[in-house]
Residue, then its C-alpha position, 0 to 999 in steps of 0.5 A: m111247102s111241107l116235105r110231105s107235099i114235096a115228096r108227093l110231088a116227086l111221085a107225080g113229077l119224077m115218077g110221072l112227068s114225061v116229054i111227049l114226042p113222036s116215035p123216033a125213026a132209026a134211033t139206034v142201029t146195031r150190027m152183030a158179028a162173030v169175033g175172029t182174027a180179021p177186022l170187022r167192018p159192020g157197014i155203019e159209023m160206030d159210036f160204041v162197041s160191046v164184046s161178049w164171049r164165053g169162058s175167061s173173065t180176064r180182059g182182052a184188047i180192042r182197036f179201031q180203024r179211022a181214016d185208014r189208020w189203026t189206033p193202038w191196042r187198048v184193054l177191053p174193059l169188063g162189064d157186067p155179066g150177060r145172059r146165060g153166063r156170057v162175059t160182056s165188056a163195058l161199052v167202048p167208045a169207037g169215035g165214028a170208026q169204020a172197022v174194029q179188031v178184037r183180041l179175046p182173052r186167052g181161053a175165051t170162045d164164041g166171041q160176038a161184037v156188037a157195033i152201035d150207031a147211037s145217032p140221035p133219032r129223026y123226029g117230025r118236029e123239033k125235039a122238046d126241051f127237058a121236062r122240069v120236075i120237083t124232087p125233095v132237093g128241088p127242081i131237076c131235069y128229066l128225059s122220058r124214053a121218047a126224049w132220049g130217043a129209045d127205039e121201042t122196036l128194039r126191046g122185047a114184046d113180053p109184058p113187064a113184071y112188077f113187084p113191091v119195092q124191097a131195096l134201091t141199088v146204086h150203079h155206075t155205067a163205067t162209060a166215059n166221064d165228061d160225056p158230051d152226049p149223055a143221051a147217045t150213051v143211054r141209047a148205046i147202053y140200051a142197045q148193049h143190054v138188049v143185043a149183047n146182054g140178051f136183056a128184054d130192055i135196058g137194065y136200069q130203072l133210072l139213070v142220072d147224067e153228070r149235069g144231074c138230069v134223070y133218064e127214064g130207064r126200063a119201060s114200065g107201061e103205057d101210063g107215062l109213069p117211070v119205074f112204077a105200074g101206075l099209082p096204086l089204090p089206097g091200101q095197095p102196094l106200089l109195084a116197080v117194074n122188074g129190071a136187070h141190074a143185079v144178077g139174081f136179085n132184081a125183082g123188087n130192086v130198083g136200079i139207079a145208074l150214074l153215067g160215068d166211071f167212078t173208080d178213081r173219080a167222084p161224081t159231080p155235085q149235080a149228079l150226087r144232088t140228083l141221086v139223093g133226091v131220087l133216092a129220097a123220093l123212091s124211099f118215101v113212096s115205097g116205104l123204105d128206111p133209107g138208113g136201115q137194112v132189109e132182109y131181101v127175098n127174091p119173090i121169083s127164086g127165093a134167094t135171100l140177102t141182108v143188105d142196106a136199103i140203099a145198096g151199091h151193086r157190089d153189095w149184091n154181086p162180085t163187081e167193082c160197080p159202082g166204083d170205089r169213089l162213088y161207093e165210099l160216098l154212099p154212107d153220106a148219101r144215105a144220111r142225106v136221104a134219111r134227113l130228107v124223109a125223116g118224120i114222113a109216114p112210110a107208104p103202105t106196103a103189101i104183097g101185090r099181084v104180079s104179071a108174067v116174069d122174064s126169067s133172064t132178069t130175076 
């Protein structure tokens, strides 16, 4: 099979093969409370906690109560900026705690804690196996939103916006490595992005776990194709759903997040293999040169930036994402992607029609 045929299968596979499951019931339960000096008891078994506040961008502290014993205070790690200038922590694993206590950074105000019960959804029948899809690096496993248990009542009702792809951006989620339940972590990230950060949906278009499985991220329509607004007619551009992963530079920018924290530790070989396959498929179908640079222009705000076509989050915003160890691997990843798509005619591009825009995700 030719590389061109494999890449086309990737669009019909990675970008279209979904596991169809019944709608979940109570996939993710969240409780929000104002942060003060007293412990918070949300009335649910907490799997994760996210904290946000206004003001100081230094770190606070957090501890949990389990079986009448409090854990030691630990640093409250910083996450990405939320909506309207709020500072948001990274997701903190709570381990089924019944209570949480937070110390906000000095000078911070308007603290809010979101407790998340990321238990698996209840389905009317057994959960289906992972889908297997073909990519330029071979078969990989894939989970649709239904397969990982997305609670579709959680996200906003506004229709998604779509734009021609200009760039691809690699992230890490800054969540735990050696994750025993990555689907639960994806459900928690989804809840954090919507409830704590104020996004319309999960911010990333795709996520990849340590085993190399791909998770459908932001909802892109009812046609079963992740990332894109369906397959375009000949001569029409391929339009990607607008996400919320690089503040000020989201429109036309596809975000792929590796689950884990790669500040001091490299991703697994399986995750890197899948990342390269996903980037190769996206580069081919969108016509990007994976080894080149792009003059990005935000079609909403007009903001511009010169970046690598395959960039890291820190190339767009002042952040430690995607972690030093992953960021230092991006040049090699670009080279591997370029070798995979070498000689393939780029997909046609043009300016296409877009829908209504969620201004929080520009």
